[in-house]
N, C-alpha and C positions, 0 to 999 in steps of 0.2 A: 594893462599888465598881464603877462602870460600866466596861465595857471601852473602852479607848481606840480612837479611829478618826480617820480623815480622810475628807474627801469630795472626789472628783474628778468634776466634772460632776454627774451624777445618781447616781453610784455611791458607796456607802459602803464604805470599805476598812478592814478590821479583823476581829478575831475574830468568828466567827459568820456571816461573809459569804463568798461564793465568792471564791476568789483572783482578784485583778485581774491580768490577763496582758498585758504590754506587749511588742510586737515592736520591739526596738531596731534601727532602721535606721541611726542614727548618721551615719557618713560612708560607709556601704556603697553609697550611690548613686553614689559616685565623681564627684560634680559633675554628673551627668546626670539631668535632670528626668524623662526617660522611664523610667529605671531606678527612680527614686524612686516614681513612680506605680505601676509594676509591683509594687513591694514593698508598697505600700498595698493593692493588689488581693490579694496573697498573704495579708496580715493579715485582710482582709475574708472571704475564702473559708475561712480557718482558724478564724474566729470569735474572733480576738483582741479584747481590749477597747480597745486603744490602740496607736498607733505613736508612736515618739519619734525626734526628730532632734537635731542639735547645731548650735549657733550660736556662732561666735567671731569676733572682730575680731583678726587676728593681731598687730597692733601694740599691742593692749591686753593680750594674753595673754603674749607673749614680749618679752624685752628686745631692743633694737635690735641689740645685738651678736650675739645668737643668730640673728635673722632675716637679718642681713647675712652671717653665716658660721656656719651650723649645724655645720660641721666643727670649730669651735673647742671644742665640748663633746664628751661621750662619744658613742659610735656611734649611740645611739638618736635623737639630735637630727637627725643628717644624713639619716636615713631618714624620720623621722616628720614633721618640720616642713615640708619641701617637699610631702609628700603632703597634709597638712592644708590647705596653701595652695591646692593644685590642686582640692580638694573643696568649696571655699566656694560657698554658694548666696546669692543676694540676698534681701533682705527681700520683694521682690515674688514671688520663687520660693516663699518660705515661705507667703505669703498664698494662693497658688494651691494649694499642697499641703494647707494646712489646710482649705480649702474642699472639696478633692477627698476628703480623709479623712472629713470630716463628712457628705458626700453618701453615703458608704458606711456611715454609722453608726459610724464609728471615732473615738475620742477622739484629738485631735492634741496631743502633748506635745513639749517641747523642752528641752534642757539649755543654759543660757547659761554661757559660760566667762569672762565679763567684764562689768563694769557697763553698758557701752554696749549689749551684747546683751540685757540685761534691759529696757532702754528700748524696744528694737525689739520684743521679745516682748510687752511691755505693749500696744503698738499692735495686735498680732494678737489679744489677748484670750484667751490660753491660760488654762486652768482650774487648772493646777498647774505647779510647776517641779521638775525633777529637778536635784539637785546632784551633780556628778560626784565620785568618790572624791578626785580631785586637788584639789578645792576644799572638802573637808570641814573643813579647818583654816583656810579663808580667811574670817576674820571680816568683812573688808571687803565681800566679795560677799554673805555670809549676811545682814549687816545690811540691805543694800539689798533683797535678796529678801524679807526679813521685812516691810519697809515696804509691799510690794504687798498684803499680807493674804492671798495665795494659799497653799495648803498646799505644803509642801516634801517631796520624796522624797530623802532624804540617803543617798548610798552611802558605805560605811565602808571600802572597800578601801584598802590602803597605809597604814592608820592603826593606831596602838596603842590599847589600851583606855583609857589615860589621855587621849589626844587625843579619843576619842569622848565620854568623860565631860565634857570641857571644852566641846565643841560642844553637847551636850545641855543642859548648864546654861545656855549662852549663848542658845540658842533658846527655852528655857523662860522665861528672864528677859525676852526680847522678846515673850513671849506669842504665839509663832508656831505655827500648826498644822503638825506635821511627823511623818514616820515615818522609820525607819532601814531601810537595806537591807544585810544581810550580804553580803559580797563578797570574793572573792580576785581581785586585779587582775592576774593573769597572763592572757595571750591565746595559747593556751588555758591554763586553770588545771589544774594536776595534781590528779587525783582525791583523792590522799592528803592534800592540803592544804585541802580544802573545809571541813572542820570544821563541819558543818551544825548541830551541837548549840549553836553560838553563837547561833542564832536565838532559841531559848527563853531562853538565858542573858541576852541583851539585853532581851527582853520583860520578864523578871522584874526586871532591874536598873533599867530606865529607865521602865517603865510607859508605853510608846508602841507603836504598831503596828510590826512588823518584817517585812520582806520579804526577797527573795533576788534578787541580780543575778548571773545565770549566765554564766560565761565558760569553763566546761569544755566538752569535746566531748560531743555526744549529748544525749539528752532525759531520762535517768533522774534525775539529781540534782535538777532543779527539782521533780519530783513528790515526791521525798523531802523536799525543803525545805518543801513545803506540809504534809507529814506532821509536820514539826517546828514547825509553827505559822506559816509564812510567809503573810502576808496578800496579798502581791503578788509576782509573778515577772516578771523582765525578762530577755529573751533576744535576742541579736543574730540578725537574719535577713538572708539574702543570696539572690541569684539563683543564685550559683555560688561555692563555697568556694575555687576556684582563682583568682578574680579578684584583681587587685593591690590591696593595702591591708592594714593591720595587723589588722583585725577580721574579715575574711572567714573565715579558717581556723577560728575559734572560733564561727562562726555556723551557723544551720540553713538548709538549702536548702528550697525550697517544699514538697517532698514530706514533709518531717519536721515542718513547723510545725503542721500539723493533728494529727499524732501527739503532739506536745508537749502540746497542749491536752487531748487525750484521756487522755494518761498522767497529767497533773496531777490529773484527776478520780479516778484510781485509783492514788493515790500509795502508795509503799512507805516503809518506815522505814529510815533509816541514821543511825548515830551517829558523833560525833567528839568533840573536846575544844575548849572555847572557845579561840580563837586570840588570843594576847596579843603576838605578835611578828611581824616581817616576814621573808619569805624574800628570796632574792637578786632574783628577778624583780620583786617588788613594790618593792624598794629601787630598782631601775633605773627602773621606771615612775614612782616617786615623784620621782626626779630630773628626768625628762623632762617629766612632766605636772604635778607639784606646784608650788606657789607659794611664793615667798620674799618677805619684806618688803623693798621697795626704795624709793629716793628718787624721788618723783614730780617733784621740782624740784631745782635746785641748792641745796645747804645748806652754809653755811660753818661751820667749826669754832666751837663756842661758841653757835650759834644754838639757841634753845629749839624743840624739834621739836613740831609740831602734826600732827593727823590729816590735814590737807590736804596736808601735805608728803610723805605716804606713799602707796604703791601696792602691789598684790600682783601679781607677775609670775613666770613660770617663767624659769629652772629652779628646782626646789625643793631646792636644795643648801645654802641659807644659812639665815638666821634665819626661823623659822616665823612666819606671820602671826598666829598665836595669841599671840605675844609683843608685839603692838602696844601694849598698855596699858603695858608696861614701857619702851617707847621714847618714847611721847607725854609731853611735859612735861619731858624732860631735855635738857641741852645736848649738842649733837653733839660726839662725841669727836674727830672728824676732818672734813675737807671731803668732800662728796658731790657727784658729778655726777648728773644724771638717769639712772635705771636702775641706779645703784650699789647693790649688795645690802648689807643689814645683816648682821652676823655676831654671834656670841655676845660677841665682844670689844667690841661697841658697847653692850652692856647696862650698866646702872649698876653701879658698884663694880668690884672686882677679883676677884670670885669665879670668873670664867671663865678667869683667867690660869693657866697651868700652868708648872711648873718645866721649862724646856726643856733642862736638862742631861741628857745621855744617858750610859749606861755606857761605860767604856773597853773597846771590843771590839778584840782583837788578831787576830781572824779577818777574812776578806774580806767585809765587810758593806756594805750600801748602802741607798739610797732608790729608790723608783719614782715616776715622774712624767712630765710632758710637757715640750715645748720651753721653755715660758715659766717652768718651775719649777726648772730645774737650777741656774741661777746663784745664786739666794738660798739654796738648800739646800746647795750645795757651800761657799759662803762662811760659812754659819752652823754647819754640822755636820761638814764635812770628811769625808764618807763615802769609803770606798775604791773604791766603784763607784756608778754611776747607771744604772738600767734605764729606758729610754724605753719607754712603752707607745704604740706607733704606731697610728694609723688610716691609711687609704689616702691621705688628704689630707696627712698629715705627710711623705709621701715626696717632696714637692716643696718642703719648707721647709728652712731652715737655722738654725743657732744663732748665726750671726754670726761675728765674728772672735775672740771670746773662746776661750781654750784652757783645758783642764782636765787638766794634765799629770800630776797625782797621782791621777786618777780613772779607773778602768777603765770601759770602755764595754760595756753590755749593751742589746740591743734586743729588745723583744717585738713580733713581727711582727703586722700587722693581722689581724683576724678577718673583715673584710668588704672586698669590692671594690664600692664604691657600695652597691647594695641586695642584693648577692649574697654568700653565704657563701664564704669561701675554703676549698676542700676539695680537697686533692691526691688524694683517694681517690674522688672523685665518679664515678658511672657515666655522667655527662654529659661527653662529651669536651670540649666547648667550655668548660664551667665549669672543668674540670681544667686546660685550657690557660691560661685567664685567671688561675687560681690560681697556676700556675707563674710566670706573668709578674709577679704582684705579689710573690711571695716572692723572685724574682730581683732585683726592684727594691729590696726591703728589704735584701738582701745587699749590693747595690751601694752603697746608702746607708750601710750600716755601714762598708764599706771606705773610702768618701769621708770619713766623720766621724772615723775612727780616728786620723788624725794630730793631731787636736785633743785627744786623750785619752792616758792612759798607754799606752805601747807595749810594756809588759812581757809582755802577752798579747794574742792576737788577740781582737777583739770577739766576744761570744757573742750569737747570734741565736736567741731562743726562738720556736718556732712550734707551732701546732696542726696536726697532720697532716690531720685530717678524719675522715670516717666518721660523719657526722651524718645523722639521718633523723627526720621527724615522728613516725613510728611505729617501734617496735623491729623490727630485722631479725634474724630467726632462721634464715633459709636459709643454711646453711654455704657453699654454692657462691657466693652473692652476697657474703658476707663475705670469702671467699678472693679473689674478683675485685677487691673494693675494696682489700684489703691489697696485692695485686699492683699495682694502680694507684698506690698510695702509693709503693711501691718504685720503679716506673718514673718517677714524677714527680720523686722525689728525684735519680734518676740523671741527669735532664736539667738539674739546677741546677749552676751554676758556683760552688762554695763556697770557692774560693781566697781566703784572707785572713780567713776567719771560722770560728767553731766553731758549727755548726748543732745546736740542741738541741730535739728534739721533747719536748712536755710531756704528762704524763698529765692526762686530763680527767675531770670528774665524770660520773656516769651520765645525768644530766639537765641538760645545759648550757642556758644561757639565751641565745637568739638572737632578734633582731627582736621582743622583747617576747613571745615565744612559748615553749612548752615543747617542746624537742627531746629526742631520745634519742641517746646516744653509743654507737653500735653497735661501734665499734673504739676502741682506745687509752684506754679507761677501766680495763680489766683489765690488771694488770701484765704478764701473759704476752705480750700483743700488743706492748707497747712494748719489752720486753726482746728479743723476737725481731727486732723492727724494728731496734733498735740493733745487734744481732749481725749481721744481714744487711747492714747498711750501714756497719759499723764506726763507730758514732756514740756520743756521750754523750747524756745527757738532762737535762731540768729536772724535778725532783721537786717536785710541789706537794702539801704535806701535807694541806691542806684538801680538795683534790680526792680524794686517796687515802682520807681518812676517809669522805667521802660514798659512794665506791664500796664500801668495806668494809661500811658500814652497810647499803647497799642489797642487797648480795649475802651478808650475814651471814658475812663472812670476817674473820679477825683482822688488825688493822692492822700488827702486828709482822711478819706474813708478807709483806705488801706492801712494807714498807720493806726487809726483808732481801733480797727478790727484786730490787728496783730499785737497791740500794746500789752494785753493781759498775759501773753505768752513770751514776749521778747525779754531776753536777759543778756544778749550780746549784740552789738551793733557794728555793722560795716558801713563806713561813711565815705561816700564819693558822689560826685555829680553825674548827671546823665542828660542826654538830649535825644529827642525823637524816640523811636522804639528799638534802636540798635546800638546807639553810641553810649556805652557805659564806662565807668571808671574814670570820668573826667575830673580835672582839678576842681576843688571847691569853688563855687560861684562862677564856674565857666559853662554851666549847663542850665537846666530848667528846674532843678530841685529847689523847693522853698524850704531851706533848712530851718529857718526861724519858726515856721509853722509846724514842721515835723517835731522839732525839739520841744516846742511848747505843748503839743499834744501829749508827748511822752511824759513831760513834767519833771519837776524837781525830785520827787520821790523815786522815779525810775532811775535817774542818774546817781542816786545815793547807793544803789546796789548793783546796777548793770555795769558791764564792761564794754569798751568800744575801741576801735582802731580805725584810722584813715585807710582807705583801700583804693587810692588812685592808681591807675595803670602805670607801670614802670616807675612807681614812686621810689623803688629801691635803688635805681640807677644813680650814678654820679654821687656816691656817698649819701644816698637817701634824700637827695635834693627835693624830690617831689613830695615825700612824706613830711619833711620838715616844713615845706611851704604849706602843705595842708594843715598842719598843726598851727602854724601862724594864723592862717585864715580862720580856723575853727576857734581860735582864742577870742574872737569877737562875741561868741555866744556864752553868756553868763551861766547858762545851765551846764555847759561843759566844763567851765573853769571852776564851778562850784561857788561862785560869788552870788 
């Protein structure tokens, strides 16, 4: 059997040929043509084979609601959407850049994020198209790309193996030349999650060329990927990693790009296991960058749905575009306005419906959500508490005149202040002062909302104290100073009328679509000492605790025993390894029976708790309802 390959310009990309190396400029030009040309110069001097840009029409990629108010969705939208908007280049700009790259002997490539961008790039005459991970499931976009007859370079980050199989089958059916890129869509990606052995696995499984899209720090992994059979390597490049933007931190600066090419030619071997699931970072990026099936026009209930009535737009939180054939040809189950997203409930039949009856909990249990979700949840399930997960924009909103007299109030404070992390321990005084201001504003909001809720207890405010860093901090003197900063910051807060609860965090929390390290308050000793020093109680997150224990090879029961005297609010979700948090109950490695027994009956007589599985609020709280059903097996939670 002949070895599979694709052709990009005059280059053959596949086994037996030198690895094709792309310098991913993406949006690292920050909308500046001078920077874009400088990066092309870097690619030329480093002997890269190609540079790649990105082209999107924002109104084609995102729903109007997201563009009008990115704050409406999770934190990633508020940060990323405005930045993408600021970085847009015109078609004339791209014509100039393509000519400039070709004058240097560099192939010009570009990623289209919407159908209109494909039309624009066809005018430019590019030789191949890159398909972003976010669009690997976007059959609408893939079908249009296939019609160009150009080879496709399809990135597989944020996708399951089942989804990859469906896309491979779809493209082969269209007789489209393509290759796959193995990818972990974290920025930067953690080394332990790279799983480079997936490259050979996909080559064997699909009989197509496979490359590697590199988002981790440094230059070692791409060379190892080539040793594992990668026919193409893509790596972000930048003039300076400290520049503003989501991709700079995981990019190579000019002095390292040449070393990347050199190292690829002398690659070493590294092994992993084929990745079949998503970690938390990819789940977040999938929401922000992925596409859902939405109505392109107004659709009345009962109307037979056609392909022309449908579009693919972000956020990727609703029905996958891969389900398009299940929607076409059926009568609409409800009325749709343009940009309304389809959900599983819109599929034919009743197979997606769930039994919404939940166990009878006699302990202080609740739901977690946003402003617009509290009324329907309280009306349907009558929880004893509701935990709002705030972002900084929510601090200026209200819930109207409605009261919830039988529901306790809990607020999870924002993690961000616009584009900046809230960190009460920061060594940057200005950041620390801004963080104190946001936390105080959150406390004041809780006090103002409290009269609309049950008054039997003061509202609980869950906060992340801080202590984050892009790289691990091992200097004890710096850690001591950061801890002291946290103490001093807390002492400046007016906490009258609320119960302030610091929360334990995972060792590698996810912020700004990047991989950070939790240098403080992941280990139980820090949080216990903090609570002692300030006479505080805490929020115990079992998923975060499991991640820390796995990372540090410590027993989970030790963590729970140590924090039990301070815990008064519980976040309950499963976890796996040291990065996969927020999993559905009993789908990870947390021994809930052991943890609940350590906490004991007396704890659950006064403590509050909520399930906190990731995306539990989607599809009418389907994940949260399923969590509650599974938690009903534990007598300590039901109060029996």
